[in-house]
N, C-alpha and C positions, 0 to 999 in steps of 0.2 A: 660588367653588368649582370652576368649570369651567376657568378660565384659569390659576389659580395652584396649583402643586404643593402637596400637603398639608404638606410640611416647611417651606414658606415662608409659609403662610397666617397664622400667628401674628405675622408681621412687618408685616402690612398692617392699617391702621385707617382708618375713615372719619371725617372731621372737618376742622376748620379749624386753622390754626397756633395760634390762641389756645387751642384745646383741649389743646395739648401744651406749654403755656407753661413748666411746670417742667422738662421735658426740654430745651427750647430754652435755658433759662437755664443749665443745667449741662452739657449734652452736645449742643450744636447739630449737631455733625457726624454724630450718629447718625440724624438725620431727613432724609428727602427727601420733598418734597410734589409731588403732581400736581394742578395747579389748572386750572380753566377760564380762558378769556381774561378774562372778567369778574372772576373772583376775583383773577387776577394783577394786573389794572389797579387794583383796589381796594387790594391790598397795597402797590402803589407809592406810594399816598397815605395809608397807614396809619402813624401815628407810633409805633405799638407795635413796629415791626420795622425792621431796617436790613440792609445788606449782602445784598440780594436778588440771587442769582446764578442765571441760567438755564443749566441743564445741557443741556437739549434741548427743542425745540418739536415737538409732534406735530400735523401739519396735518390739517384736514378734507380731503375729496376735492377741494374746489375750490381748495386751496392756502392758504386763510386759516388762521391759528393756531387750533388747536382746544384743545390742552392744553399746559401748560408744566410741565416737570420742573424744580423749583427747590430751592435751599437758601437759608436765611436765618438771621439772628440777631435776638434781641430788642433793643430800644432800651436804652441804658444806664440810663435812668430808668424802666424798665418797671414797677417796683413802685409808683412814684408815679402813673403813668398809670392803672394798674388800680385803685388806691385811689380816685382821682378819678372814674373811670367808675362804680364801685360806689356811691359816695355819690350820684351823679346818678341812678342807677337806683333808688335807694331814696327819692328826693325825691318827695313826693306831688304829683300834678297835679290839675287841676280840669276837670270836664266838667258839662254840663247835659243831662238827659234828661227825657222825659215819663213820670211815674210816678203812678199813682192819679189820673189825670186832671189833673195839674198839672205845671208846670215845677219840677224839683228839681235844685238844685246839689249836686254830690257831689265832694268832694276825696278822692282815692284813691291808693293805691300804684300805680306804673306797671305796665301790663300787658305781659307777654311775648307773650300771644296773647289774642284775644277782645276784647270791648268791654263797656261798662256795660250796654247793653241785654241782653246775654247773661246777666247776673246777675239783673236785675230784671224778666225777662219771664215768670217763673213756669213756665219750660220747662227741666227738668233735662237735656235733650239738648243745650242750649247752655251754654257755660261760658267763664270767663275765667281765665287763669293769671297769677299775679304774675310780674313780671320777675325780682325778686331779693329784695325786702323780706320781713322776718319780724319782726313780724306783718304780715299783709295787712290794710290798713285801708280803711274806707269811712266818711267823715265826711259825713253827709247833712243837707242844709238845704232842707226843703220850703218852697215859697212860703207855704202855709197849713199850720199844724200838722196832723199826721196821727194817726190812731188807733194807739195802741201798747199793745194788750192782750197781744199775743204776737208771736213771730217764728218763722218756719220757715226753716232754712238747710240747704242740701245742699252738701257739699264733695266734692272728690276723696278718694281713699283716703288716710287718715292714721292711723298707729297710736296717736298720742298728741297731742291738740291741745286748745287752750283757746279758748273763745269768750267775749269780754267785750263787753257792750252797755251804753253810757252813754246814758241818756235825759234830755233837758233839757226840762222843762215850760216852757210859755210864760212868759217873764219871769223865769225862775229860772236863775242862772248855775251852780248846783251840781247836778250830775246825780245821778240814781238809777242805781246800777251793778249789773249782774247778771253774774256770772262762773260758768262751768261748764267743767270739764275732762272730756274723753272719752277712753277708752282701749279698744282691742280691739274697735272696732265693725266691722261688715261693710264691704265695699268701697262707696265712694261713699255714705257715711252721710248720712241726713237726720235732723236734730235739731230739736226744738221747745223754746222757752223761754217760759214764761208769766210775764208781768210782774205778779206778784201784789202788788207794793209800789207800783204806779203808775209814772209818771203815765199817765192814760188817753189823753192826747194829748201829742205832743212837737213842739217846733219845731226841734230838732236831735237827731240820733241818730249816735253814734259806734260803729261795729262794728269789732271787732278779732278776727282769727282767727290764732292763733299755732301754729306747728308746734313742739311741745316736743322733738322729736328732732333739730331743726336749730338752727344758730346764727343769725347775722345774715342768712344767705342761705337762701332757701327756693324751692320750686316748688309752692306751694299753688294748688290749683284750686278755684274756687267756681262751683257750678252755679246755685244760686238763693238769693236772700234775699227774703223776703216778710213784710210786717208786716200784722197784723190788729187 
């Protein structure tokens, strides 16, 4: 607001070239980027872009390159590259944490931020955000079956979402499934589901949280998941 005249402020945006992929695909000449040295060097090795041209280098006071003013184009196969990246970002990964006094293996959707301990620490001030996948899943395998009388879950603000919990009793390959849809809840809603149909203990628990207002891509935040 201080450096740019009001009539030109609408022409300036903050972000990376990937954030403007549609414009770059159709009208690459309309965009000029100002990148840091690190960002510029990463772009040189990024197969999503080609024809990177430097219009100007803005040096730091010591003369080293500070910022690059650049133009670029997207790769010819950009759609295939993005599709492959999105599939990878939805592919579940596996971690192990200590939960309820034991080692617990959890297969989950990749995180864009946060970590598993932020979800299972019973602290709503910590949270994890899914990278891309919808639904956001947590497939939980405790070393010893845990009590499953109820679950408390707190998520980030969602206008319309569905929670599905599949409980596998020891030695049973067929789960008991609980499904509930929530709409119009306050910000960062905390919900509780009582498992009135059992089982009392479970050797595997599959938690699915789906944003019903989004497609395959989402930005779901989970603050806590706790079983009792």
